[in-house]
N, C-alpha and C positions, 0 to 999 in steps of 0.2 A: 453764470454758465460756465461750465469747464471748456477752457479753449483745447482746440485740437493740435496736435504737435506730430511733425512727421517722424516716422519710425526711424531710429538710428541703426547704423551697422554695428551693435555692440556685442563684444563677446560675452559680456556679463549677462546681457539680456537672453541670449542663446543659451547660458548657463540656466537661467531661471526657467526658461521653457523646456529645457531637456529633464528638468526635476520634475515636472508635473506630470503624473502618472495617470493612465487610463483606467475605467473602471469598467470590468464586465458587465454589460447590461443584462437585465433579467430576460427569462423567457417570457414572451406574451400569454396572456390567458385566453380562453375561448371567447370569441365574439358574443356579446349578448344582444339578441335581436331587439327588444324593445328600447335600447337606448339610441335615442337620436344621432345620425351621422352629420357631423359638421364639417364643412368642405369648403376650401378656398377657390373659387374659379377665376382665371385668369382669361381675358379677350381684350380685343383690340380698344374696347373703351374704358377699360380699368378692371378692377378686381372688385369680386362679390363674394361675400360671406353666405353660405346656404346651410339652413337646416333641414334636413331630410328633404334636399331639392327645392326647399322654400327660400327666396332671397330674404336676409336677414340685415338690416343695417342697425348698428348699436346705438341706441338711444338710452344711454346709460346714467349711474352715479357711482360715486364711492359712498357705500353704505357702511356704516357701523353703529354700534348701540352702547352709548355712554350716558346714563342718566346725569343730572347735574348731581355734583358730590362725588362722583365716581372719577377714575381714571383707566389707563391701560389695564390695570390689575383686575377689574371688573369683566365679568364674562356672563352674557345674557344664557350662554348654553348650559351654565351651572346651575340655574334656577328651576324650579318644578314646571312640568310641561303647560299647565294650565297659564302660568305666568309667560312663559315663552309664546304661547298661542295668541294670549291676549296681546302681546307685544307686537308680535307679527301682523296681527290684523289691523291694528293701528296704523303700524309704519307701511305695510304692504299696499294696503288699501289707497293710501294718499300718494304713495308711488305710482300705482296703477293708474289713479286719477291724472297724474302729471305726463302719463305717456311712457313710464319708463319700461323698458323690455330686459334690462340687464342690470346688474349691479355687481360691483367689484368688493370681494372680500376675502379676508386673509385667512390662511389655515387656523383652524379652531372650530369652526363650525362643525357638528357631526352631519354625516352624510343625509340622515334622515330629514332634517331641518332645510337642506338644500331641495330634497324633492319635494317637500311640504310647500316652499315658497313657489317651485315651479308648477307643481300639481294644482294648488288653490288659487295663486295669482298669476300665473304665466309668465314669471320673471324667471330670467336666467341667472346663473351665477358665474362670473369670470373669478376663478379661485386662484388666489396667489400665495406662493411661496416666496418668502424674501431673500433666498438665497445667500444665507449669512449677512444680509445687511446691517442686522442690529447685534451680530455676534452669533458664536456656535458653541453648543456645549460639548466639552471633552472630557472624559476622564472625571465626570461629576463636578468639573468647574465650567463656569461661563466666561468664555474669552471674548472679549467686548470689541477687539479689533481683529477682524478676520483675515487671516494670511492665506489668499487664494492659491499661492503657489506651492503650499504644503500638501503633499499627497494623503495625508490621513485626513486634513480638514476637508479635501475635496470629496474624498469617500465618503465622510460622514453626512455632507450636504446632499449628495447625489441620492444617497440611501435614504434620508428624509424625504426628499421630493419623491422618489419612487413609493415610499410607504404612502404618501399622500394619494399619488396617483392609482395605486393597487386598491385604497379603500374608497376611492371615490368613483373608479371608471365605470362602473355599472349604476351610477347614480342618475336618474332623469334630472336634467336642468343645468348639467355642466356644460357651460357654452366652450369655454377654452382654459388651458393651463397657462397661467401667468407667472413668469419668472422675475425676482427681483423688485427693487423700488428703488430707483435712482443710486445704485450701488457705486456708480462712478463719482458720487459726491463725498463716499465715505472711504477712499482710498488711503488710509491714514497709518497702516501697518508698516512695520520696518522689519528686515531680516538681514541675515549675512549679506545676502546677494544685492540688497538695496540701499543699507545705509550710508554707504560711501560715493554713490553716485551723485553727479550732479543733478540738480531739481527736475530738469525736464527728462533726463533718462530715467530717474527715479519714478516718477510718474508714469512713464510708459512701462517700467518693469513691474508696477504693481498692476497696471490696467490688463495688460497682455494675459497674464493667467486668470484674472477676472472674466474676461470675455471668452477665452478658451473654455472656461466651466460653464458658461452660456451654452456654448455650442455642445460641449460632451453631454451636458445634461437633456439639451434637447434631443439629441440623438438617443439617449436612455429611455426618456419618455416614450419616444416613438417605437422602440423596440417592445414597449408592454402595451401601448394603446394606439391604436390606428383612427381611433373615432373622432378625435378632436385635434385642433390646432395648438401650437405651442407658441406663446407670445413672451416679451420682454417688456419690462418697464422701465427705460433707460431715463437718465437726467437729461432731458433736451436731447440735443445731438452731440453730446460729449463722446469723444473717441469713436466717431462715425466710422473711420477707416479701419480700426481694429475690429469693430463689428462685422464688417463686411468680410474682413480677414479670417477671423476667428469663430464668428457665431453664425455662418452662414446657413445652419440648420434650422435657425428660427423661422417660423412661418409667417409672423406678424410682428412688426415693428411698433412697439408702444413707446411712449414718452411722455413725461410730465414736463408740462411746457407752460411757462408764465411769461409771456412776452407782451401783454396788453391788449388791445383790441383785435388783434390778430396773430397770426405765426410767423410774418413775414416771409424769409426764403425758406422755412423747413420743408414745405412739400415739394418744390422743386430740387433742393439738395437731396433729399431722399430719393426721389424718381432717379436721378442720374448716379448718386453714390452707394445707394442701397434700396434696390427696387423690390420693395416689399408692401403687402398692403399695410395701411397704418390705422392704428386705433389710438386716439389720445387717453392716454390711462389718468392723467389728470389735468385739467384747465379749470379756470373760472377766476372769480373775483371776490374779495371779502366785502362784507356790507357795513364796515365801519370806515368813516372819512376821518383819517389822521390829522387833517387840517382844522375842520370844524368841531373834533372830538363829539361826535354825534353819528346815529346810525344813518346810513345813505342807501337806502334801499333801489332808488332808481338806477344810481350808478352801476351798482353790482348788475341790474337787469339790463343795462345798455351794454355793459361788457360781455355778458354771456349771450347776448342776441347776436352781436358783431362775430362772436367766436364761433359759435354753432353755425352761424350763415356760412362762414370759411369751411367748417367741416363738412357741411352738406355739399358746398360747391365743389368740393375735390371728390365727390363721390362718382362711381362710373356712370358713365354717360351724361355728367354735367360738365361745366366749362372748364374745370380744373384739370389736375394731374390724374384724375380716376383712382387714386391711390386709397382714398379715404374709406374705411369699413364703419366708422362713427367713433363715438367717443364716450368718456365717463366724466361727467362734471365732478368737480371738486368742490363743495361735498353736500351730502343730503343734508345732515344738521350740525349745528354749531358744536365746536369741541371745547367746552368749558375748561378743560384740564391741559390744554395744549401749551398755555404760556410757560409755566414752571413745572408741569407734569406731577409733581408731588404735593404741591401746598395751593392754597387759594382755590380748592375745586368747587366751592360754592360761589366763587366771584366771578362775573363775565369780565374778563380782564381785558383791558384796552391797550395795553403795552403793545406797541408794533416791534415786531422780531426781526423784520429783515426791510431792504429797501428795493424798490422796482421802479423804475423811470417810465415803464410801460403802462403804468397806471396814473395817468396824468391827473386824474380827478382830486388825488389827494397828495401828490408827490411833491415834495420840496428838498432841493438840493442839500444833503448832507444829513437827512434825518429818514427814519425808519417810518415806512407807511404801510406794511402789510401785516394785518392783523390775524393772527392764525386762529383765533378763536371765533372770529366771524365770517367764516366762510359758507355756514349752511345756505341752502335755498330755502329751508325752513328754521325757524328759531325754536329755542326750546322753551317750554312752559315748566311748571311746577312738577315734581317727581313725588309720586305718592307711596304709601307703605309697602305697596307690591311691587315697586320698581317701574310703574308705569309713568310716561311722562306725555305732556300735551305737546302737540306740534302746531306752530302758527306759521301759516305760509307767508313767505316774503313776496315782494312783487316779483323776484326772479322765479317763483315756483309758476305764478300766472304766465310769464313770458315761456318760459319751458314747455308748459302746457301746450300753449300755441305752435310752438315751434315744432314739437313732437307730433301734431296733428297731419303732417305732410311727411311722406317718404322720398327721398331724393333718388331713390332707385326706381319709382314710379311716376314721379313729377316730371314735366318737360322742363326745359330751363327757364322758360317764360313763366311758366306756374310758380317756380320756385322763387323767382325773384319778386313775383307779385305777392306770395304769401309772406315773405319777411319784410317787404314794404308795409304790409297790413299790420304788424305787430308793433304797438304803441307801448312803450315802458311807462310812460306817464299814466295810461290807463290802469297799467297793471299796479302801480302805486295806489291808485284809488280802490281797486280790487282788494288788494291786501288790507287797506285800511277798514274797508268794510267787512273783511273775514274776521278781523280780530274780535 
């Protein structure tokens, strides 16, 4: 987790801010009546997301489609229509059965497939632009480290986002616009304004233009599209003070958060430091036990049960802060390419790539225990010649299926407690074994 730092009264920092240019936002298009209106409603007992006036609690997952043997370079959307439709039917039918009503997807999916997923399966898309997280294309070259203080870079990113919004704004099934993906973990660029600063001030000099870009981009989206909220995906609570100062136009605070069984003080801090509806954009547990070097479906299910119970408990009308509008489990299916990304794509790698003491079931001091390739609530089976793959539900799938049978916006507090008390991960392990 990135630590928060107090904002210094630095003349250099002021110079960096002064160099950041504004971008004239585009003229809004005519409102299209058939596209649903997504709104945030605030009341005494919390925030509620509504779709055409209907309360909507996000019961979602991070979804992608990478068959075994492929990596980030593969695109389902480049395949023939019949292959796409067959893949979506396998995936979305199983998502439907688990109770999922929303998926997080990155830019790249064509609008017609967002509409197809919505119209046929009733599943909405949270559409994600990375906002320069992995670099930016400029003059035909890929710049891997994004300098958020550079006016031209900012203009390129904002125009990319506005192109996305204009392409999708009349598409049924878009739930909200999501900006970034823990960009605060990638603040490694240097410029003349930052390279000679002390480390603390250098981090702030990088982060300040990043979060002002979030705010500026949100304002430009709202000038074009008035039908949906704008969210961000931050890395945990990093730089929350700068977010409150420079990105106040964000409607929904999203965070990727991995703290173990729960989220400790995150809800309370957000309530008092940046009071917005909260959607957890990533959270979950891997299904590989680094201690025993074996699959551990039970622990994954136990952690997801505890995490989702907290997400529900902080919904409007429940006993928590009332800030929660739902979450997106990380992730739908295993990512066999995640460890090395370029090689070993046919191997389900068990190398742990980072450590986290919040996951006590396999944590050992000084050793990595988080296995990026094993976060799926479904495992991947063999891939056939049509790039179709078998999906094998883990115990976590059965746990989530039960969790999503209740809506915290309509259940009483007692009903919610009883519901979670009745969910037994051991029974779900048995269900998964029978389903194989």
